[in-house]
N, C-alpha and C positions, 0 to 999 in steps of 0.2 A: 503493498500499499504507499503510495507516495505522499500523499496529504489525508489529514482526518480533521475534519472540522467539527468543533464542540459549541456548544451554546448552552446557558444558563438559564434561557427562559423557558420553562415548559410549559406555560399557559398560553403562550402562543407560536407553539412549536412547527405547526404546519407552513405559516408564511415564511418563518425564518429558516425551514430544511429547503423549501422552496427556491429561494432566494440564493442558498449557497449552490445548489444545483444548477439552476439557471446559469450564474456566473463561472462555475468550473466547467459546464459543458463546452465551452469555448476554448478548451485546453485539452491536449491528449495527455491527460494524466488519470491515474487510478486514484479513485478518493471514497472516502466515507464521510457522511454527516449524521452526527448522532447527538442527542441532549446530554448534560455533564454527569447525570445520574447513570445513564448507560454505560458511560466511559468507566466510570466508579466500579460499576458491577462486574465489567468484562474484566477487569483488572489489566493486565500487561497488554502491550501494545508494541509494534515494532520501533525501536530507538531511532531508526535512520528516518522515520516517517515526519514530516514537516506538520505540526500541529497549528491550525489556526481557530482562535478561540474569539467568541462572541459575547459580550455582558457588560452592564452597566460598572461593574468592578473589575480588576483583574483578575484573571482565572489563572490561578498557579498549578499548573499541569505537570510539573517537575520535567517538561520536555527540554530534551537537547536545542531544538529549534521550534521557535514558536513566534506566531504573527499575533496580536492581540488586537481586536478592533473593538474600542470601547463605545458601546450601544448609547443611542440617545434615548429619550423617552418615548419615542414612537411606537413602539411595541409596549404600550402600558395602558393605564387607567383610561385614556383617552382614544384609544384604537378605536377606529369606526365613527369617530366623531371628527367636526370640523375644528374641535381643539386641538386635535393633532396634527392640523397641517403646518407647514414649515413657517418659522419666522422670517420676514421680510425687512430688510433687503437680505439677500443671500450672503453668507462669507464665501471667501473663494480661497484656494489652495492653489497658488501658481497659475491662476487664471482659470482653473476648474471651479466651477460652482459645486459648493457643498450643501446639499438640502437639508440634509441632518448630520449632526455632530454630537460626539461622546465629551467626555467632561475629565480627561485624564489631568496629569498635572503637567501639562507643557502645551505647547499650540497644536502643530498638526501631527508630525511624526517623530519618534524618536527611536534612533538604533543604537544598540547595544550587542555585545556578544552573543550571537545565537538566539536575539530578540529584537522583534520590531512592535512597536506600541504605536498606533495612530487613534485620533481622534475623528477620523472620516469615516463616519459610518456609512460604508458603501452599502451596507445590508439595506437597511432602511430606506436610505437615498434611491436605490436600484428597485426595490418593491413597490415603493410609492409612483414611479414613473410607469412600471410595466404593468401593473395590476390597473391602473388608471384610477387612484384612490381618490384624487381630487374630483374626478366626476361621479365617484359614487356619493361622496358625501356633499356637495355642493348642488343645489338645485338653481343651475343657471343654464338657460336654454335659449337658442334662437328662433327664428320664425318657423322653422322645420323641426323644433324639439332636439337641437343637436347641441351638443356643448361645444361652446365657441373658443376659437384660439385666443380670442381678447381675455379670456376668463383664465385662461392655463397660466401657471407657474412658469412654463418655458419662455411663453411669448412674453410675459411681465418682465422676466429676469433677463432677457435677449439671449438663450439657448435654443431655441426652438429649431436652430440650423445644426447643431450638434447631437450626433448621438451618444447623449452623457452616461447612458449605461454601458456602452460599450467603451468610452473612457475610463470608466471606474474597472471596468475587467482590466485593462491596460495597467491601471496603477497597481491592482492586484498582483497582477504577473510580475511588475518590478520588484514587489516586496517578496514573492515567491523566488525569484532568480536570485535575488541577493543572498539569500538562505539555501538555496538549492539549485546552484547554477548548473548542476546536471541534467535538470529537467528541460526536456526541447519541447517546441511547439512544430506542428507540421500545418501545412495549408490546409485550409479549411475545406476547400472546392475540388473537384476532378481535375485531372491534367495541370496540377500546381497552378490553377488560377488564381490571381490576385484577389478577385471578388465576385459577387454573382451579382446578373442583372435581370429583372423580371418584367418583361414589355408585356403591358396588359391594354384591353379595349374593352370598354364598356358600351355594349350595343344597346343603348335607350332608343332609337329610332331606325329603322332601314330607309325611310324614304322623308326627303323633304317636302315634296309636294304629293297631295293627293289629286282626284280630278277634279277639286273644288279649288278654283283660282286663289291664289293667295293675296287676295284685295288687301286684308289689313295689314298684312306684313308690308305690303308695296307701299299703301299709305303712309303707315309710319316711318316707312324709309325716307320719303319725301319728307314729312313734317319734322321729324326728329333730326335728320342730317341735313334737312334744307338742300338736297340734292336730286334734283329729278330723274338725272341719270342713273342713280341706285335704283329707283324704281322702275326704269324701262328695263334696265338690265335683269332685274329679277324677273320682270314680265318676260323677258325673251329667254332667260333660262327656263322658267316654267312651261313655255309653250314648246321649246326644244325638247325638253324631257317627256311632257305629252306626246308629242308627235314620234317620240321615240328616235329623235335625232342625236341624241346625247342620253349618257346616264345620268341618274337622279344624282344631285351632289353628295347625297350621304350614300352611296352605293360606292364606297371607296375599298373595297376588300380586295378586290384583285391587286390594287396598288399598294396595299398594306403589306399583303403576301410576298408579292413581287419584291418590294422593296427589304423585307427583312429575309426574304430567300436569298438577296445578293449578299448579305454579311453573314448566312449560315447561322441566323437567328430565328428560335422558336418563340412564340407568344402564347397568351392567354385570352381569349374571346368571352367576356360573361354576358350571356343572353338572358332576358327576361323570359318570365312563364306565367305570368298572369298580374293580379292586382285589380283593385277596385276606387282608384284613385283618379285625379284629374293628369297626374302625373305616369300612371300606367297605360296600358291596353292600346301600344302603338304598333304593334304587330303580334300574328298569332304563331305558336308552334307547330299549328295543323296546317298551315299553309305550305303547298310543295316548294314554293321557291324558299320559303326559310330553312325547310329540311335540306334542300339541295345545298344552301350555302352552308349549314353545318358540316354536312358532308364534305365538302369542297375543303374547309378549314380543318377538319380532323385529317384527311388525306396528306396534307403538308404537314403534317406532324405537330399541329398545334393542339392546344387545349381548349376544348369548350366548357365552359362552366357557368354556374347560376348567377344572376343578377337578381337577387330577390327584390320583391316589389317594394312600394312607398311604406307601407303600413306592417312591411312582414318582419319589421326589427323586433317587434315585440309582441308577435302572433306567431306560435308555435303552428297552428293549423294552417296558417298561409304557406309558411316555409314549407311543411311536407308537402302540401298539394303542389306547390310550384317545383319542387324537387322531383315528383313524383312525374309530372309532365316531362320536364326535361330528360328524366331517365329513359322515356321512351322514344327518344329521338337520337340520343347521344351511343356513340359506339364506347366510348369507354365513360361507366358513370362514377369513376372516381376522379372527381372534379372538386375545386374549390368555389368559393363565392366571394363577392362583393355586394354589399349594401346599398340599393339604390339611393342616390341622393347622399349618400354616407350617412344616413341616419343611424344611430346607434345609443344604446341604452347599457352603461355598464353595471353589474354584469350579465344582465337579462339577456343580451343579443347573442352573446357567447353560448350561454346554457341552450337558447333557442337551437342554433347551428349546430351544437354538439347533439342534442336529442335527434336532429333529424338526420344525423351520419354523416355530415359533411366534413372530410378530412382537415379542413383549413379554410381561412378567412384572411382575406387582404383589404379591409376598409380601414384601416385605422391611421388615418391622415386627417387633420381638421379639414372641414369643408371650405372654411374661409382665410386658411393660410397653409401654404407645404411646410413640409419640414417634418421632423421626427418627433410625431405626437407621444410615443411612448418612451423616447430617449433611446431607442434601442433599434437595430439594423440585422439581426438574425432571427430565424423562426423561432418563436417560443411556444409553449404551450401556456394558456394563460391561467390565471389563478383568481378562483371565486371568492373574493374577500367575503361577500356575504355567507356562503356556504362553505368557506374554510377548505377549501380543495382546489386541487389541480384538475383542470378541466381536460378531456378528451379531444382537444382538438388543436391545431396549431394555428397560431397567428404569424401572417407574414406582414409586416408592417408597411404599408403604403408610405411614400415617402414625396411624390411630386403629382401633381394632375392637372392639365392644362385648364380646367374651367377655374380651378381656385386662383392661379396665377393671371388668367385673363379677367376673370370677372370680379372676384371679390378683392383681389390685390391691385386691379387693374395696372398690370403690367404690360409694357410694349415686349413685341415678339423679341427684339435683342435684349431688352431686359431681363426677360423670362429665360432665354437660353443660357444667360449669364447665371442666373438664380441656380437653374437645374445643374450646371456643371459644378457648381460648389458643393452642391449635395451629394452628385455623385462621386467627389472627391474625399467628402467625407466619409462616405460609406466604404470606399476603396482603402482608406487610411486604417479603417479596423477590420478589414476582410469581410467586411459586411454585405447585404444584399440591397442593392438599389431596386425599387420599385416603382414603376411609372404607369401613369395612366395616359391614353390618347384616344378619345373617343372617335368611331369610325366618322361621325358627322363635324367634326374639328377640321377634316382634311377639306371642308368646303372652302374653296378660296374667295368666297365673294363676301360681303358684309364684314361683320365682328370677326370672322378668321383669317381675312385676309393677312397673310404673312406668317401665319402659323405652321401651315405645312412646311414651308423652309425650315421653321425651327425644329421641327421632328428630324427632318433628313439630315440637319448639322450634328443633332446629338446621335444619329444612327451612325455619322460617320465618326465622331469622336470616340463613341464607345467601340467601334469597329478596330480603332487603334490600340485598344487597351487590352489589357490581357485578363479579360473577362469571360466568364461562363455567362452566355446570354441565352434563357431556356424560359420554360411556363413555369408558373407557380407550382403545378404540379409535380414537375421533375425537380424542383428544388426542395420541395419537402420530403421527396421520396428518398433522395440524396441524403438530406439531413438525417432521416430516420434511420438509414441503413450504413451510412458512410462513417469514416474515422472519428468524427466527434463523439459518437455515441459507444463506439467500443468499448471503453472503458470506463463507461459510467457508473458513478458510485451507488452505493445501496445505504439506506438508512437504517432506523432501527428494526 
């Protein structure tokens, strides 16, 4: 055994053990996680093992090599209450935001022979971010009942563009290497790739135009933009589509597949399968043309997954029905999902997805601002902070979506490209996964999306120049379940 993790808090052992395993799963090491009482009961342990202890006071384990993390009061009497939210403004260690901190007899880190002590409570800080604790204890919602980025600690403290939990993992590795320089790390991804990229496409609509002329849209273009030429161009576009002289502007699937094939990329397409709101019912999986499209996408080696309807995020019946409908159409029913409009309720939506049998979700980016909502850019099994258990589903955190950059953040195409590059680099630096949404409808070169197709093409060129594994969400999760990171996964009590 390389590492033995010991904690003194029996009352809240489940979230503490979960967080230790989450952090250590990024390393190729053999480890165990256990409460102090179990260590005492078992007696002798390998002397060469590195012990990592976690408690409000120092845990003297009599170990030759030990890291002690002084615990904050997060896992205490105010747990699951707003009173346990972090104090602001946050303290910093060498520029790194410290969400929670303990109270040892020094500032941040103290090194001595065979011992490292730290007041940086990476356990509570990481759990706070990955569990989405603030979303569960704060009743803040936007017009679509979503927790907004503006209410998040990450945006308020200026670190939404940083995968802060991955940075805590790197800090932990520094401490481990200081005491166990013999331990090595291997690349997390196949073929020694530096990081992974998951390209995804939410299929909200298949057609821009129906048989009914878009009179309101044309009039709005004239009135709002004060540009009659825009209205005339839309009318000509509509007539050309209706007369089958050109493809509908939202029918961009051949373009997407051909572009990604050029770089040997695979991607994920999430299709809708129901719904009863004004934001749903834009196509039907019973249409032959839709079935044919799904077959084409799967034949290219891409994933077809579920885009659950607007009201499914807190309705198990909807989710089950919609998955059953998609199962009847796809060739491979082992697919993931992303919630429509990124509607989410922590931890309820995860529970519903788990009960439906979905292997993974990739919804967790804020609708109104791109970035690392979970502070994490590796696959993780979520923790149900109300049910006090790890859930049997994976979260593959979303990082960038063009609708957020163009709509809520009001970025110009060039600004959006630079924003996305920065987030790609942040994921790359920690061997993470960069997850991107680009709707099929956003390749429409007219109106609000003029110039955005070129942004996607530039991103594909840039990603193609990196040593990245670019594949579907399904393949990322399958690799993470079966690959090197979990070979030596530790066991608890």
